[in-house]
N, CA, C and O atoms as CSV, one atom per row, in Angstrom:
chain,resi,resn,atom,element,x,y,z
A,1,MET,N,N,121.403,77.843,90.095
A,1,MET,CA,C,121.645,78.898,89.147
A,1,MET,C,C,120.349,79.689,88.966
A,1,MET,O,O,119.260,79.120,88.883
A,2,PHE,N,N,120.494,81.002,88.907
A,2,PHE,CA,C,119.344,81.879,88.741
A,2,PHE,C,C,119.405,82.541,87.372
A,2,PHE,O,O,120.485,82.793,86.838
A,3,THR,N,N,118.240,82.816,86.814
A,3,THR,CA,C,118.201,83.462,85.507
A,3,THR,C,C,118.094,84.969,85.627
A,3,THR,O,O,118.462,85.687,84.696
A,4,THR,N,N,117.599,85.465,86.752
A,4,THR,CA,C,117.483,86.911,86.948
A,4,THR,C,C,117.891,87.273,88.374
A,4,THR,O,O,117.915,86.426,89.267
A,5,GLY,N,N,118.208,88.547,88.561
A,5,GLY,CA,C,118.530,89.031,89.895
A,5,GLY,C,C,117.333,88.968,90.814
A,5,GLY,O,O,117.472,88.697,92.006
A,6,SER,N,N,116.145,89.219,90.260
A,6,SER,CA,C,114.957,89.184,91.107
A,6,SER,C,C,114.662,87.762,91.581
A,6,SER,O,O,114.142,87.566,92.679
A,7,GLU,N,N,114.991,86.780,90.761
A,7,GLU,CA,C,114.815,85.385,91.172
A,7,GLU,C,C,115.759,85.050,92.330
A,7,GLU,O,O,115.366,84.371,93.279
A,8,ALA,N,N,116.988,85.523,92.249
A,8,ALA,CA,C,117.949,85.305,93.333
A,8,ALA,C,C,117.477,86.000,94.609
A,8,ALA,O,O,117.594,85.442,95.700
A,9,ALA,N,N,116.945,87.213,94.475
A,9,ALA,CA,C,116.429,87.937,95.640
A,9,ALA,C,C,115.265,87.185,96.263
A,9,ALA,O,O,115.166,87.104,97.487
A,10,GLY,N,N,114.390,86.640,95.444
A,10,GLY,CA,C,113.253,85.874,95.958
A,10,GLY,C,C,113.694,84.644,96.730
A,10,GLY,O,O,113.147,84.346,97.792
A,11,GLU,N,N,114.670,83.934,96.208
A,11,GLU,CA,C,115.188,82.756,96.905
A,11,GLU,C,C,115.848,83.152,98.229
A,11,GLU,O,O,115.718,82.448,99.230
A,12,THR,N,N,116.547,84.269,98.224
A,12,THR,CA,C,117.161,84.755,99.462
A,12,THR,C,C,116.089,85.122,100.477
A,12,THR,O,O,116.223,84.821,101.663
A,13,GLY,N,N,115.027,85.769,100.015
A,13,GLY,CA,C,113.923,86.122,100.905
A,13,GLY,C,C,113.252,84.911,101.508
A,13,GLY,O,O,112.907,84.917,102.690
A,14,LEU,N,N,113.063,83.874,100.717
A,14,LEU,CA,C,112.475,82.641,101.238
A,14,LEU,C,C,113.394,81.988,102.272
A,14,LEU,O,O,112.927,81.444,103.272
A,15,ALA,N,N,114.693,82.046,102.023
A,15,ALA,CA,C,115.651,81.482,102.977
A,15,ALA,C,C,115.622,82.257,104.298
A,15,ALA,O,O,115.730,81.660,105.369
A,16,ILE,N,N,115.477,83.580,104.224
A,16,ILE,CA,C,115.385,84.385,105.439
A,16,ILE,C,C,114.128,84.013,106.214
A,16,ILE,O,O,114.177,83.865,107.435
A,17,LEU,N,N,113.005,83.860,105.522
A,17,LEU,CA,C,111.766,83.477,106.202
A,17,LEU,C,C,111.900,82.117,106.886
A,17,LEU,O,O,111.448,81.940,108.017
A,18,ALA,N,N,112.513,81.169,106.205
A,18,ALA,CA,C,112.703,79.840,106.789
A,18,ALA,C,C,113.624,79.913,108.008
A,18,ALA,O,O,113.364,79.272,109.026
A,19,PHE,N,N,114.685,80.687,107.902
A,19,PHE,CA,C,115.619,80.841,109.016
A,19,PHE,C,C,114.918,81.452,110.228
A,19,PHE,O,O,115.089,80.987,111.355
A,20,ARG,N,N,114.123,82.507,109.984
A,20,ARG,CA,C,113.424,83.162,111.085
A,20,ARG,C,C,112.386,82.234,111.708
A,20,ARG,O,O,112.175,82.272,112.920
A,21,ALA,N,N,111.745,81.415,110.908
A,21,ALA,CA,C,110.766,80.466,111.445
A,21,ALA,C,C,111.450,79.444,112.354
A,21,ALA,O,O,110.881,79.029,113.364
A,22,GLN,N,N,112.656,79.044,111.998
A,22,GLN,CA,C,113.379,78.061,112.803
A,22,GLN,C,C,113.956,78.650,114.080
A,22,GLN,O,O,113.987,77.980,115.112
A,23,THR,N,N,114.416,79.905,114.022
A,23,THR,CA,C,115.047,80.498,115.199
A,23,THR,C,C,114.029,81.086,116.167
A,23,THR,O,O,114.277,81.131,117.372
A,24,GLY,N,N,112.899,81.531,115.661
A,24,GLY,CA,C,111.858,82.083,116.531
A,24,GLY,C,C,112.363,83.241,117.363
A,24,GLY,O,O,113.030,84.142,116.854
A,25,SER,N,N,112.043,83.214,118.643
A,25,SER,CA,C,112.403,84.313,119.534
A,25,SER,C,C,113.863,84.251,119.996
A,25,SER,O,O,114.322,85.140,120.713
A,26,ARG,N,N,114.584,83.221,119.595
A,26,ARG,CA,C,115.997,83.108,119.990
A,26,ARG,C,C,116.893,84.029,119.176
A,26,ARG,O,O,118.078,84.164,119.480
A,27,LEU,N,N,116.349,84.660,118.153
A,27,LEU,CA,C,117.125,85.547,117.293
A,27,LEU,C,C,117.446,86.840,118.040
A,27,LEU,O,O,116.530,87.499,118.531
A,28,PRO,N,N,118.716,87.219,118.139
A,28,PRO,CA,C,119.068,88.464,118.817
A,28,PRO,C,C,118.415,89.668,118.125
A,28,PRO,O,O,118.243,89.660,116.906
A,29,PRO,N,N,118.057,90.689,118.885
A,29,PRO,CA,C,117.376,91.865,118.308
A,29,PRO,C,C,118.147,92.522,117.165
A,29,PRO,O,O,117.546,92.935,116.174
A,30,GLU,N,N,119.456,92.623,117.290
A,30,GLU,CA,C,120.245,93.250,116.228
A,30,GLU,C,C,120.182,92.423,114.943
A,30,GLU,O,O,120.071,92.985,113.853
A,31,ALA,N,N,120.250,91.112,115.059
A,31,ALA,CA,C,120.141,90.239,113.884
A,31,ALA,C,C,118.751,90.366,113.263
A,31,ALA,O,O,118.616,90.375,112.040
A,32,ALA,N,N,117.717,90.464,114.104
A,32,ALA,CA,C,116.352,90.622,113.591
A,32,ALA,C,C,116.221,91.926,112.812
A,32,ALA,O,O,115.577,91.960,111.763
A,33,ARG,N,N,116.834,93.008,113.321
A,33,ARG,CA,C,116.784,94.291,112.607
A,33,ARG,C,C,117.491,94.204,111.257
A,33,ARG,O,O,117.009,94.741,110.259
A,34,LEU,N,N,118.632,93.527,111.232
A,34,LEU,CA,C,119.366,93.383,109.971
A,34,LEU,C,C,118.576,92.548,108.958
A,34,LEU,O,O,118.545,92.871,107.770
A,35,LEU,N,N,117.940,91.475,109.435
A,35,LEU,CA,C,117.130,90.656,108.530
A,35,LEU,C,C,115.903,91.433,108.043
A,35,LEU,O,O,115.485,91.277,106.896
A,36,ASP,N,N,115.324,92.274,108.916
A,36,ASP,CA,C,114.217,93.132,108.489
A,36,ASP,C,C,114.658,94.057,107.362
A,36,ASP,O,O,113.927,94.261,106.392
A,37,ALA,N,N,115.859,94.615,107.497
A,37,ALA,CA,C,116.381,95.505,106.463
A,37,ALA,C,C,116.562,94.752,105.145
A,37,ALA,O,O,116.243,95.276,104.078
A,38,CYS,N,N,117.071,93.530,105.220
A,38,CYS,CA,C,117.225,92.710,104.012
A,38,CYS,C,C,115.870,92.431,103.376
A,38,CYS,O,O,115.703,92.563,102.164
A,39,GLN,N,N,114.901,92.041,104.210
A,39,GLN,CA,C,113.571,91.732,103.684
A,39,GLN,C,C,112.902,92.964,103.090
A,39,GLN,O,O,112.155,92.850,102.119
A,40,THR,N,N,113.157,94.134,103.655
A,40,THR,CA,C,112.588,95.368,103.114
A,40,THR,C,C,113.118,95.624,101.708
A,40,THR,O,O,112.366,96.032,100.822
A,41,GLU,N,N,114.399,95.387,101.504
A,41,GLU,CA,C,114.981,95.560,100.162
A,41,GLU,C,C,114.430,94.520,99.198
A,41,GLU,O,O,114.102,94.848,98.057
A,42,ILE,N,N,114.323,93.278,99.638
A,42,ILE,CA,C,113.804,92.210,98.788
A,42,ILE,C,C,112.350,92.481,98.424
A,42,ILE,O,O,111.912,92.149,97.322
A,43,ALA,N,N,111.596,93.086,99.351
A,43,ALA,CA,C,110.176,93.374,99.120
A,43,ALA,C,C,109.950,94.382,98.006
A,43,ALA,O,O,108.832,94.500,97.505
A,44,LYS,N,N,110.972,95.101,97.613
A,44,LYS,CA,C,110.832,96.019,96.482
A,44,LYS,C,C,110.559,95.247,95.200
A,44,LYS,O,O,109.946,95.774,94.271
A,45,VAL,N,N,111.012,94.003,95.149
A,45,VAL,CA,C,110.790,93.145,93.990
A,45,VAL,C,C,109.717,92.096,94.287
A,45,VAL,O,O,108.919,91.758,93.413
A,46,TRP,N,N,109.698,91.584,95.516
A,46,TRP,CA,C,108.782,90.529,95.945
A,46,TRP,C,C,107.996,91.018,97.164
A,46,TRP,O,O,108.418,90.762,98.292
A,47,PRO,N,N,106.860,91.716,96.976
A,47,PRO,CA,C,106.105,92.270,98.109
A,47,PRO,C,C,105.694,91.238,99.154
A,47,PRO,O,O,105.569,91.582,100.330
A,48,ARG,N,N,105.486,90.007,98.766
A,48,ARG,CA,C,105.088,88.975,99.732
A,48,ARG,C,C,106.184,88.655,100.736
A,48,ARG,O,O,105.913,88.044,101.770
A,49,LEU,N,N,107.401,89.052,100.453
A,49,LEU,CA,C,108.522,88.709,101.328
A,49,LEU,C,C,108.919,89.851,102.258
A,49,LEU,O,O,109.972,89.794,102.893
A,50,ARG,N,N,108.078,90.894,102.344
A,50,ARG,CA,C,108.415,91.984,103.258
A,50,ARG,C,C,108.268,91.496,104.696
A,50,ARG,O,O,107.529,90.549,104.967
A,51,PRO,N,N,108.983,92.158,105.622
A,51,PRO,CA,C,108.950,91.709,107.018
A,51,PRO,C,C,107.651,92.095,107.716
A,51,PRO,O,O,106.894,92.943,107.242
A,52,GLY,N,N,107.418,91.456,108.839
A,52,GLY,CA,C,106.309,91.834,109.706
A,52,GLY,C,C,104.939,91.435,109.203
A,52,GLY,O,O,104.802,90.566,108.342
A,53,TRP,N,N,103.926,92.085,109.756
A,53,TRP,CA,C,102.545,91.713,109.454
A,53,TRP,C,C,102.165,92.023,108.016
A,53,TRP,O,O,101.323,91.330,107.444
A,54,ARG,N,N,102.761,93.045,107.417
A,54,ARG,CA,C,102.423,93.358,106.023
A,54,ARG,C,C,102.815,92.220,105.095
A,54,ARG,O,O,102.060,91.854,104.195
A,55,GLY,N,N,103.995,91.667,105.319
A,55,GLY,CA,C,104.420,90.520,104.518
A,55,GLY,C,C,103.540,89.309,104.765
A,55,GLY,O,O,103.236,88.555,103.841
A,56,ALA,N,N,103.131,89.124,106.019
A,56,ALA,CA,C,102.258,87.990,106.344
A,56,ALA,C,C,100.920,88.121,105.620
A,56,ALA,O,O,100.378,87.128,105.134
A,57,VAL,N,N,100.389,89.332,105.548
A,57,VAL,CA,C,99.117,89.553,104.840
A,57,VAL,C,C,99.282,89.247,103.358
A,57,VAL,O,O,98.429,88.593,102.759
A,58,TRP,N,N,100.373,89.716,102.767
A,58,TRP,CA,C,100.613,89.426,101.346
A,58,TRP,C,C,100.725,87.930,101.104
A,58,TRP,O,O,100.182,87.411,100.130
A,59,ARG,N,N,101.439,87.228,102.002
A,59,ARG,CA,C,101.590,85.782,101.818
A,59,ARG,C,C,100.244,85.077,101.969
A,59,ARG,O,O,99.955,84.139,101.226
A,60,TRP,N,N,99.418,85.514,102.921
A,60,TRP,CA,C,98.106,84.926,103.108
A,60,TRP,C,C,97.220,85.167,101.889
A,60,TRP,O,O,96.525,84.259,101.434
A,61,LEU,N,N,97.245,86.390,101.364
A,61,LEU,CA,C,96.460,86.689,100.161
A,61,LEU,C,C,96.939,85.876,98.969
A,61,LEU,O,O,96.140,85.444,98.137
A,62,GLY,N,N,98.253,85.669,98.894
A,62,GLY,CA,C,98.804,84.885,97.799
A,62,GLY,C,C,98.321,83.457,97.781
A,62,GLY,O,O,98.186,82.858,96.714
A,63,ARG,N,N,98.061,82.907,98.942
A,63,ARG,CA,C,97.536,81.533,99.009
A,63,ARG,C,C,96.170,81.425,98.333
A,63,ARG,O,O,95.801,80.376,97.805
A,64,TRP,N,N,95.433,82.527,98.362
A,64,TRP,CA,C,94.093,82.543,97.780
A,64,TRP,C,C,94.089,83.139,96.374
A,64,TRP,O,O,93.031,83.325,95.773
A,65,GLY,N,N,95.279,83.435,95.857
A,65,GLY,CA,C,95.371,84.001,94.517
A,65,GLY,C,C,94.982,85.467,94.439
A,65,GLY,O,O,94.653,85.972,93.365
A,66,LEU,N,N,95.021,86.150,95.577
A,66,LEU,CA,C,94.596,87.546,95.617
A,66,LEU,C,C,95.752,88.526,95.717
A,66,LEU,O,O,95.575,89.715,95.451
A,67,GLY,N,N,96.921,88.053,96.093
A,67,GLY,CA,C,98.035,88.975,96.324
A,67,GLY,C,C,99.078,88.939,95.266
A,67,GLY,O,O,100.065,89.669,95.347
């Protein structure tokens, strides 16, 4: 159960990241584009969950308390 919509979006974003980590390069290009679109929307609330290198930088900074 979630208390806010942004909390639900964050959990969905984390699930997408975990899924992509497990599938790696086996993910079809069209599915990767759709997941990128989802992550882009989620990043409006949770910048660390944006797709690509920008999201990776935010996540790395977050580990150090900077992001």
